[in-house]
Phi, psi and omega in degrees: 000318180297320178299319179296321179294319178296320179298317180294319179296318178301316181298316181296312182297317179296320180295319180298316181300311183282335174295321177298318177300317181295316180298315180298319179295320181295316180299319183295325186257001187302322184292342182263359182289131179253127184296340178293343180271003186301319176300320179295318179296320179297316179297321179295319179296317180297319179296318179299316181296318179296316181296318179299318179296317179298320178297316179297321180298335180261005176091010179265066187291323183293308180296324178300316180293317180295321178296320181290321183279324185228065182297334182294337177290323185268328190241051182270357180237160182303325176234153181210145165236122181256128172259099187279125180279138179299147181306315183298323180289319178295320182297334180279347181277142172254087187251116175294158186302323184289342181263346185298320181296320176300315181299314181296315181297331179287347179252019179230129175256139183281026175224155177273119183233094174299161185299320180298325177292324176298317180299332181273356175291159175273139179298130183102349180287155181248145180245141177286156176231175177286347179274120186307130175067009180247133180237164173241153185242140173278101189267346177207136175223126173231096185295324182297320182260004181054048180250132176226138172236137177240126187051037181067017177250132185288136168280095189279332182229079180292144174063042176299322180209136177211104180200144180058231180258022184236133174231137180229132174233143176270140178235154188283342181199182180284145181285343184230143172282132183247121178232111186260009181294119175074017179236160180238185187289351179270358181260143176287115187266346184280123176258120177234070189298331186296312181271324185298331184273353180262118185299333182254012175079011179234138180290342182256009189276342184241136185246152171055043179276341182288123182269086184297317177303322178296318179298312182296317179297319181294315179301318182297326186267359187228036172089008181236040185298320180300312180294323179298317180296317182289324175297316180297323183290337181246012186299324179300319178293322177297314181292325180294320182274340185225056185295332185259020184292125181251335182221141174217155168239130183245127174258106189260117173277153180295332180209121181269310171078025181236024184298329181276359180289156175307143187307314180299322180290316179299317179300319179294322179295313180297315181298331178298338182263010182233128177257141180277030175219161180261116181234115168285169180298321180294320178296321176297320183292338179275349177290149178300149178301144181062036174283146178262129181248129179289141175245174177285346177283120183306131176067013178241122175245162171242159185243133178262135176227157187236156174267140178282349188242357180207177180271012182292135174245137181243128177248114181050043178081003182245130184281139170281105185268338181224080183289145174053042181289339170211127182231125173230182181290336184247343180210157175228139176243129174242138174274137178238160189288331181200168180294155173291150180278134176244120185303327181298332179293318179299320181291317185291336183262004178286000000 
């Protein structure tokens, strides 16, 4: 019940802030309104009401209310695709009023993109948004299962609304990690690392950016020598299978202890600790609970789970004890308490 009350309060406060923005915008532009545009305005209002109703029917109450109160934030271009964030994800964000418009604009593309058109995009392509110079990336496409991820966030409710020049899809979380510590309203708060770090605007456009020698040297010098030695011993296999790898996240245990294992098994163990995406600790914490993360080990994923009472993150039952111990543009290293469990080890030692 308390959670429901907090959610309602958040919705009310957020609505007041953006309603004020809408009123201020209306007053400023009232003198330029031409009555000959009234049919167009009426149609836009009708479209907004229909879209808001469709969003509410799917449980997107916060975005539905904001769209109804401040349509000019969402529909400032001839065509629009809105990626509506789920209520639960928005409620977990601590977003000051001056940053909310940036956040919303980062979830709107100035083109109409039905879900089927999204499925036909190439994995790794980037889409423009209403936020200047900021793009979003299609990071996963599975046509058979109709699965799409944007900035590693699942499109959970495809085709919530499709009418006229407007398309709306529901997403499970925010596309950008928001960190307001030590910044003010004059700073760009939206982080879009997937596209921003690629010089040609495509996640697949740059090859071999991961500096493996740098990773191994850093691990060796900072208490992870065992893992560094084992990574180095199987590096040729990693490069052979992942020659175009541009981003990685490494979960480094203090001691792996499998150097004497057969090479194929050791390689599989090491790959289990490497993700082919770049995740800071904050980005991991924004992922939905019980999210599955792909690893470099073929057909092996790990699962992230969260504590309801602390900021602790657990990967496959193993705690991240040293988050973000090294962060670069192409890789992130997190320290973990022990190696991940590999079922094949249990079988081989029976």
